[in-house]
N, C-alpha and C positions, 0 to 999 in steps of 0.2 A: 580575545583571540580565538579564532576558529580553526579547526583541523580540516584542511582541504587536501589531505593526502588521498591516494587512490582515486584520483580524479573526482574529488569531493564526494567520496563514498559511492562513486559510480553515477553520480547525478550531473556531471559536467562542470569541470573546474571554472571555466569562464562564466557560465550562467550563475552558479552559486556564489562565486566571488563577487559578481555585480550586485547580487541581492544583499550580500553581507556588507559590502561597502555602502550601498544605499541605506542600510539600517544603522550605519554609524560604526561598524567594525573596522579597524584600521590595521590589524596584524593578523597573520595567518601562518600555519605550518604547511609547507609545501613538500611534495616529493622532490628529490634532487633532479629528477627528469622533467619537472614541470617547465623549466627554462623560461621561454618567452611568454607562455601563458601566465606564469606567476608574475613576470615583469609588467605585463599589460593589465593585470588585475586591479591595480591601484592600491593593493594591500602590501604592507611591509612584511617581508619574510622574517620569521622568528623561530628560534629553536626551543623556546620555553614551552611548558606544558600548556595545552589548550584550556582556556577559562570557560569555554562554552562546552558543556558535557554532551557527547553524542547521544547519551541515554535520554536526556531531556529533549534534544533536538528531534530525534526520531521516534521517541515514545517506547524505548526499550523497556523490558520488564524491570520494575523497581523504580522507574522514574516517578517523582511525586508531583510533576506539573503537566499541563496540557502539552502534548507534543506539538512541535512546530510543523512537522511533516504530516500530511494526511493523504491517503491513497483512496481514490474514489472512482466509481464508474457510474453508468447510467442504465436505467431500465430501457431495453430496446422494444420489448413486447411482453404481454402477459397472455396466458391461455389456461383453460381448464385442463386438469389432469385427473383422469378417473382412477378409482381404486384398481391396483393391479398393473397399470400402465408404467412403463420404464422411461427413464430419461438419459440423455447423453450416450456416449459411446459404451457399447456392450451392456447397456441398461444395468449399471451397478446399483441403481436405486429404483425400486418399485413403490408406487404410492400405496400406503396402507388404507387410505380412505380418499374420497373425492376431495380435491384441493385445487388451488391455483398456483401456477408457477410464473416466475419472471425470468426472461432471458436477459442477462446483464453483461455489459461490456467489461472486459478484463479477463484475461486468460494466461496460460503459461508463457505465451509470447510476450506478455507484458511484465512477467515476473511474479504472477500469482501461482504459487507452487501447485502442481497437480495433486499432491498429497492431501490438499484441503477438501477435495470432494468427499462428501458424506461425513466430514469431520469438523468443519469450521463454520462459523456464522459470519454474516455481514449485517450492517446496520442500515435500515431504511426508516425514515421518519421517527428516529429515536428509539426503535425497537430492533432486537436481533432476530434474524431469520437464517435458517440453515442453508448452506450450499449443498445441493444434492446432485448425485451423479458425478461423472468425471469432469474435471476442469478441462476445457478445450483450449485450443491455441489462442482464441480471441474472446471467448465468452465463458460464462458458466450459468448454471441454472439454480434459482433460489426458490425454495417453497415459501410462498407468501400467505398460504392458508386463505382466509377469506378477508384479509386486510385490504382496504380500498386503494391499492397501490396502482399507479398508472404509468404509462409511457413517459420516458424522460426524467423520471424522478431520480434523485441522487442516491447512490449506493455507496456506503463507506466501508472499505476493506479494513482499514486501521487508521488511527489518529482521530483528531477532532475532540470536541468536548463530551460527546455522548458515549453510549456503552461500548463503542468500538475503540475507545480511547487507548486502552492497553491491551488490545487483542493480540499483539505480537507475542505475548506470553503463550497464548494458545498455539500460535503458529510454530513457536520453538518446540513445544511439546509434541505437536503433531508431526513435524518434519524431521526433528532432530537436528536442525540447523540453529546456529546462533542468531541472535537478533541482527548482529552486524551483517551476517551472510544474507539474511532475508531482505534487509534494506538495500544492500549492494546488488542484489539479484534483480531488482526492478529494472526491466528492460528499457533500452533507449527507444523502443516503439511506444512506450507510454508518454502521452503528452504531459508536459510539465508547465505549470504556470504559477505565478506568484499572486497571492491574494493579500489585501490589506489587513 
């Protein structure tokens, strides 16, 4: 049984219910206001406690398995950044040495908290790289050093099997938000897809 309250933790009850049903789940907890959406979901409403732990589903701190949810973006472009040059709004970060940076999809308009600028890392090719400067509405800047990272490579904010697997723990420390708040804050502008 899966907990689909709060519009499936902000990810869209109809979409998540369809994925759950296809995965063989037959019962769900719904908000009383779900009404027709719950009826059309194909899942039987139940008031018992959920058997699928949200911590495991979303990769909350303390979960001992690979999270089902993964938040990722793409490298839009890369460029050289010289020592002393600043990035993003108000240049809150200045390069200490010559380096390379990547402009990455995903910003506060998609639910990536602005507080992560100059504080958090992302995963590219199985390695962590720091977000530098302020997180903008649709993008952020990542210091990739001299790693051979190119246009359109995947950038993992959290989730998956690699080093970003449980990075939500860092996000909770940096933002002061709970893991549930961070997961629910992912905006509807963020594209959602099911992967096998």
